C-alpha positions as CSV (number, residue, x, y, z in Angstrom):
1,M,5.9,5.3,-4.8
2,K,4.7,3.3,-1.9
3,I,2.1,0.7,-2.8
4,E,0.0,-1.0,-0.3
5,I,-2.0,-4.1,-1.5
6,Q,-4.9,-5.4,0.6
7,S,-6.8,-8.6,-0.5
8,I,-10.3,-9.1,0.9
9,H,-11.8,-12.6,1.1
10,F,-8.8,-14.4,-0.4
11,T,-5.0,-14.8,-0.2
12,P,-3.2,-13.6,-3.3
13,D,-0.3,-15.4,-4.8
14,G,3.1,-13.8,-5.5
15,E,2.5,-13.6,-9.2
16,L,-0.6,-11.5,-8.7
17,L,1.2,-9.2,-6.2
18,D,4.1,-8.7,-8.7
19,F,1.7,-8.0,-11.5
20,V,-0.2,-5.3,-9.5
21,N,3.0,-3.7,-8.3
22,K,4.4,-3.5,-11.9
23,K,1.2,-2.0,-13.3
24,V,0.7,0.6,-10.6
25,N,4.4,1.6,-10.8
26,K,4.0,2.4,-14.5
27,L,1.8,5.3,-13.4
28,L,5.0,7.0,-12.3
29,S,6.0,7.5,-15.9
30,V,2.9,9.7,-16.3
31,D,3.4,11.8,-13.2
32,D,6.4,11.9,-10.8
33,N,4.3,13.5,-8.0
34,L,2.5,10.3,-7.2
35,M,3.4,9.4,-3.6
36,K,1.2,6.4,-2.5
37,A,-1.2,3.9,-3.9
38,D,-3.7,1.9,-2.0
39,V,-4.9,-1.2,-3.9
40,F,-7.8,-3.3,-2.8
41,L,-8.5,-6.7,-4.4
42,K,-11.8,-8.2,-3.6
43,I,-13.9,-11.2,-4.5
44,E,-17.6,-10.5,-4.5
45,K,-20.3,-13.1,-4.8
46,A,-18.3,-16.2,-5.4
47,E,-21.1,-17.8,-7.6
48,S,-20.8,-15.0,-10.2
49,P,-18.1,-15.4,-12.9
50,I,-17.5,-11.6,-13.1
51,N,-16.6,-11.2,-9.4
52,K,-12.9,-9.9,-9.3
53,I,-12.8,-6.3,-8.2
54,A,-9.7,-4.0,-8.2
55,E,-9.9,-0.6,-6.5
56,I,-7.0,1.8,-6.6
57,R,-6.6,5.1,-4.8
58,V,-3.5,7.1,-5.7
59,H,-2.3,10.0,-3.5
60,S,-0.4,12.7,-5.3
61,S,0.8,16.2,-4.4
62,N,-1.8,17.4,-6.9
63,G,-4.7,15.5,-5.3
64,E,-6.2,12.1,-5.2
65,Y,-7.3,9.7,-7.9
66,F,-9.6,6.7,-7.6
67,A,-10.9,4.0,-9.9
68,K,-12.8,0.7,-9.4
69,K,-13.3,-2.0,-12.0
70,Q,-14.9,-5.5,-11.9
71,C,-13.9,-8.3,-14.4
72,H,-13.4,-12.0,-14.8
73,S,-9.8,-11.9,-13.5
74,F,-7.8,-9.6,-11.2
75,E,-5.3,-9.0,-13.9
76,E,-8.0,-7.7,-16.2
77,S,-9.6,-5.5,-13.5
78,T,-6.2,-4.2,-12.5
79,N,-5.3,-3.3,-16.1
80,L,-8.6,-1.4,-16.5
81,T,-8.3,0.4,-13.2
82,V,-4.8,1.5,-13.9
83,Q,-5.9,2.8,-17.3
84,A,-8.7,4.8,-15.7
85,I,-6.3,6.3,-13.1
86,R,-3.8,7.2,-15.9
87,K,-6.6,9.1,-17.8
88,Q,-7.4,11.0,-14.6
89,V,-3.7,11.9,-14.0
90,L,-3.3,13.1,-17.6
91,K,-6.5,15.1,-17.5
92,S,-5.4,16.9,-14.3
93,K,-1.9,17.5,-15.7
94,G,-3.4,19.1,-18.7
95,K,-5.2,21.8,-16.6
């Protein structure tokens, strides 16, 4: 699966990029038809502690899945977003 990561309003370090790649690639274990993932990492309102946003849009031969979460850290928001996408993929496979 091709993963494109875009960071908005900051420059991510290598550890964060590796973490996001690893988490998003785990979605392939749920569905082999996933082709591409667009990941957007944003910082919104720097004065707020809960300002790290992860948005993931996954393109599949079965359709498109999208989730967005906002947390204290990018790792936490990425985890929750990947879990939400995983639920969507499993739900569509069950149909």
